[in-house]
Backbone as CSV, one residue per row, in Angstrom:
resi,resn,N_x,N_y,N_z,CA_x,CA_y,CA_z,C_x,C_y,C_z
1,MET,151.287,107.709,94.736,150.849,106.459,95.343,149.406,106.575,95.768
2,ARG,149.037,107.711,96.334,147.576,107.915,96.773,146.667,107.837,95.580
3,PHE,147.101,108.459,94.453,146.280,108.449,93.256,145.961,107.025,92.798
4,VAL,146.997,106.171,92.835,146.849,104.784,92.404,145.860,104.031,93.322
5,LEU,146.033,104.259,94.606,145.147,103.629,95.593,143.708,104.076,95.446
6,ILE,143.508,105.375,95.321,142.147,105.922,95.115,141.566,105.395,93.848
7,THR,142.321,105.369,92.756,141.846,104.868,91.495,141.429,103.384,91.610
8,ALA,142.247,102.597,92.303,141.945,101.199,92.475,140.661,100.989,93.283
9,LEU,140.510,101.770,94.361,139.288,101.684,95.200,138.073,102.130,94.394
10,ALA,138.195,103.182,93.652,137.061,103.649,92.821,136.672,102.546,91.815
11,GLY,137.635,101.872,91.230,137.361,100.792,90.324,136.566,99.647,90.941
12,LEU,136.971,99.333,92.193,136.246,98.272,92.916,134.816,98.656,93.253
13,MET,134.632,99.932,93.583,133.263,100.415,93.898,132.396,100.391,92.663
14,LEU,132.958,100.699,91.501,132.169,100.665,90.265,131.829,99.237,89.868
15,ALA,132.666,98.298,90.227,132.396,96.890,89.909,131.394,96.255,90.848
16,ALA,131.082,96.880,91.987,130.168,96.337,92.965,128.743,96.380,92.477
17,PRO,127.844,95.496,92.932,126.460,95.570,92.493,125.813,96.893,92.885
18,ALA,124.878,97.312,92.044,124.192,98.612,92.241,123.463,98.684,93.543
19,CYS,122.889,97.630,94.012,122.119,97.648,95.262,122.959,97.150,96.430
20,GLY,124.269,97.118,96.248,125.150,96.548,97.271,125.032,97.228,98.601
21,GLY,125.478,96.539,99.610,125.471,97.012,100.952,125.860,95.868,101.838
22,ALA,125.980,96.151,103.118,126.382,95.117,104.058,125.417,93.985,104.141
23,ASP,124.131,94.243,103.794,123.117,93.207,103.892,122.703,92.675,102.514
24,THR,123.575,92.779,101.548,123.235,92.299,100.200,123.341,90.792,100.138
25,ALA,122.331,90.170,99.584,122.320,88.694,99.415,123.338,88.270,98.362
26,PRO,123.714,87.009,98.365,124.560,86.514,97.301,123.961,86.788,95.949
27,SER,124.805,86.971,94.947,124.339,87.305,93.626,123.377,86.251,93.105
28,GLN,122.226,86.677,92.567,121.260,85.775,91.983,120.529,86.504,90.884
29,ALA,119.874,85.737,90.051,119.094,86.315,88.951,117.993,87.190,89.559
30,ARG,117.776,88.314,88.938,116.701,89.227,89.384,115.482,88.961,88.495
31,THR,114.889,87.786,88.669,113.685,87.394,87.935,112.572,87.131,88.970
32,LEU,111.344,87.282,88.486,110.206,87.014,89.346,110.282,85.536,89.820
33,ALA,110.671,84.636,88.960,110.767,83.196,89.380,111.734,83.000,90.495
34,ALA,112.812,83.788,90.537,113.777,83.661,91.662,113.184,84.161,92.965
35,PHE,112.318,85.162,92.912,111.719,85.731,94.134,110.514,84.890,94.625
36,GLN,109.712,84.379,93.717,108.430,83.768,94.076,108.447,82.714,95.147
37,PRO,109.376,81.791,95.169,109.346,80.758,96.238,109.473,81.343,97.642
38,HIS,109.989,82.553,97.747,110.201,83.189,99.048,109.116,84.167,99.441
39,LEU,108.157,84.382,98.565,107.055,85.289,98.820,105.982,84.566,99.628
40,THR,106.231,84.416,100.905,105.319,83.729,101.769,104.724,84.733,102.776
41,MET,103.684,84.350,103.443,103.043,85.195,104.440,103.923,85.453,105.659
42,ARG,105.037,84.715,105.761,105.955,84.875,106.909,107.116,85.826,106.561
43,LEU,107.187,86.311,105.341,108.291,87.168,104.912,108.236,88.524,105.666
44,THR,109.330,88.880,106.290,109.445,90.133,107.024,110.473,91.022,106.257
45,PRO,110.542,92.305,106.581,111.598,93.115,105.927,112.985,92.550,106.168
46,ALA,113.260,92.100,107.361,114.580,91.568,107.667,114.881,90.331,106.813
47,LEU,113.881,89.429,106.704,114.076,88.232,105.890,114.230,88.593,104.425
48,ALA,113.484,89.585,103.958,113.589,90.023,102.555,115.027,90.530,102.280
49,ARG,115.588,91.325,103.181,116.948,91.810,102.988,117.957,90.679,103.028
50,THR,117.727,89.686,103.876,118.652,88.514,103.938,118.550,87.706,102.657
51,GLN,117.338,87.495,102.191,117.125,86.629,100.991,117.447,87.334,99.705
52,PHE,117.034,88.586,99.528,117.133,89.300,98.254,118.156,90.384,98.207
53,GLY,118.693,90.760,99.360,119.604,91.904,99.445,118.795,93.186,99.700
54,ALA,119.503,94.298,99.734,118.814,95.615,99.943,117.962,95.899,98.788
55,PRO,116.774,96.491,99.026,115.892,96.867,97.927,116.512,97.985,97.134
56,ASP,116.117,98.084,95.854,116.578,99.198,95.005,116.000,100.496,95.456
57,GLU,114.773,100.419,95.980,114.067,101.613,96.512,113.324,101.201,97.745
58,GLU,113.170,102.154,98.692,112.331,101.920,99.878,111.496,103.126,100.044
59,THR,110.189,102.937,100.124,109.217,104.030,100.215,108.115,103.613,101.153
60,GLY,107.121,104.453,101.198,105.907,104.160,102.016,105.688,105.202,103.070
61,SER,104.437,105.296,103.436,103.989,106.219,104.506,103.058,105.429,105.388
62,GLY,103.560,104.991,106.512,102.784,104.093,107.353,102.979,102.618,107.002
63,LEU,103.474,102.382,105.811,103.756,101.062,105.314,105.197,101.091,104.788
64,ARG,105.955,100.054,105.034,107.318,99.983,104.493,107.206,99.215,103.194
65,ILE,107.621,99.868,102.122,107.538,99.248,100.798,108.933,99.112,100.201
66,TYR,109.318,97.866,99.926,110.558,97.564,99.262,110.293,97.377,97.798
67,ILE,111.126,97.972,96.935,110.942,97.831,95.503,112.238,97.262,94.939
68,TYR,112.110,96.139,94.244,113.222,95.480,93.576,113.019,95.562,92.068
69,ARG,114.066,96.071,91.368,114.029,96.116,89.923,114.433,94.764,89.344
70,LEU,113.625,94.184,88.499,113.909,92.850,87.934,114.680,92.987,86.624
71,ASP,115.308,91.935,86.212,116.133,91.946,85.012,115.365,92.350,83.737
72,ASP,114.071,92.029,83.711,113.286,92.306,82.523,112.651,93.695,82.530
73,GLY,112.991,94.534,83.489,112.489,95.897,83.566,111.264,96.079,84.450
74,ARG,110.679,94.989,84.888,109.526,95.116,85.801,110.026,95.439,87.209
75,ARG,109.139,95.823,88.057,109.480,96.156,89.463,108.586,95.339,90.416
76,LEU,109.224,94.736,91.396,108.509,93.938,92.417,108.338,94.824,93.653
77,TRP,107.089,95.009,94.099,106.769,95.823,95.255,106.385,94.854,96.394
78,LEU,107.013,94.994,97.532,106.707,94.241,98.729,106.260,95.195,99.816
79,GLY,105.050,95.041,100.358,104.535,95.931,101.395,104.506,95.284,102.774
80,PHE,105.119,95.983,103.706,105.216,95.497,105.104,104.683,96.545,106.055
81,PRO,103.851,96.161,107.070,103.479,97.120,108.098,104.584,97.207,109.129
82,GLY,105.498,98.093,108.936,106.678,98.208,109.848,107.576,97.032,109.691
83,ASP,107.930,96.348,110.804,108.816,95.171,110.749,108.017,93.889,110.726
84,ALA,106.681,93.982,110.645,105.802,92.779,110.654,105.823,92.121,109.296
85,PRO,105.287,90.897,109.216,105.252,90.131,107.955,104.460,90.891,106.862
86,ILE,104.803,90.540,105.658,104.319,91.133,104.461,102.792,91.126,104.347
87,VAL,102.239,92.192,103.784,100.790,92.260,103.541,100.418,92.199,102.040
88,TYR,101.396,92.531,101.198,101.159,92.361,99.774,102.467,92.284,98.996
89,ALA,102.349,91.677,97.785,103.387,91.656,96.834,102.752,91.994,95.494
90,ARG,103.349,92.907,94.779,102.806,93.337,93.480,103.931,93.415,92.449
91,ILE,103.538,93.182,91.210,104.519,93.331,90.089,104.056,94.473,89.239
92,GLU,104.967,95.390,88.943,104.651,96.516,88.055,105.322,96.289,86.717
93,ALA,104.529,96.220,85.666,105.055,96.052,84.298,105.767,97.297,83.848
94,VAL,106.516,97.165,82.778,107.260,98.284,82.225,106.296,99.416,81.826
95,ASP,105.063,99.027,81.362,104.104,100.043,80.945,103.323,100.635,82.126
96,GLY,103.652,100.217,83.367,103.012,100.790,84.546,101.845,99.965,85.094
97,ALA,101.396,98.934,84.373,100.312,98.098,84.842,100.764,97.317,86.055
98,VAL,99.879,97.257,87.055,100.233,96.588,88.324,99.310,95.383,88.527
99,SER,99.919,94.265,88.977,99.153,93.050,89.295,99.577,92.576,90.656
100,ASP,98.569,92.108,91.427,98.885,91.500,92.756,99.389,90.084,92.572
101,LEU,100.363,89.734,93.406,100.862,88.361,93.409,100.317,87.648,94.647
102,THR,100.149,86.330,94.495,99.651,85.513,95.633,100.811,85.164,96.522
103,LEU,100.606,85.411,97.823,101.573,85.042,98.827,101.291,83.594,99.255
104,GLN,102.390,82.795,99.298,102.248,81.399,99.738,102.101,81.371,101.260
105,PRO,101.400,80.329,101.780,101.246,80.208,103.242,102.568,79.972,103.938
């Protein structure tokens, strides 16, 4: 009986989204177009987690950087000074080229 229960739970965990967590946003396309309307100068780390879910990666030294992997292989970098509003958004192409994105007011 335990084996069946463990197997069932393991199957549920494998079916869950890769970036899942308690603060994961509802399922949505991972495209730049889906993120862009929310890339405003008022975006904070808490709002980003609410809107987009947990980042795929979190890094930074002195700056909190959230990295979201997009469906097309690119990566969206969001830079926050601690819990304060965003200071930059960048898109990293598959070949490593990086471009700054304009934050909306």
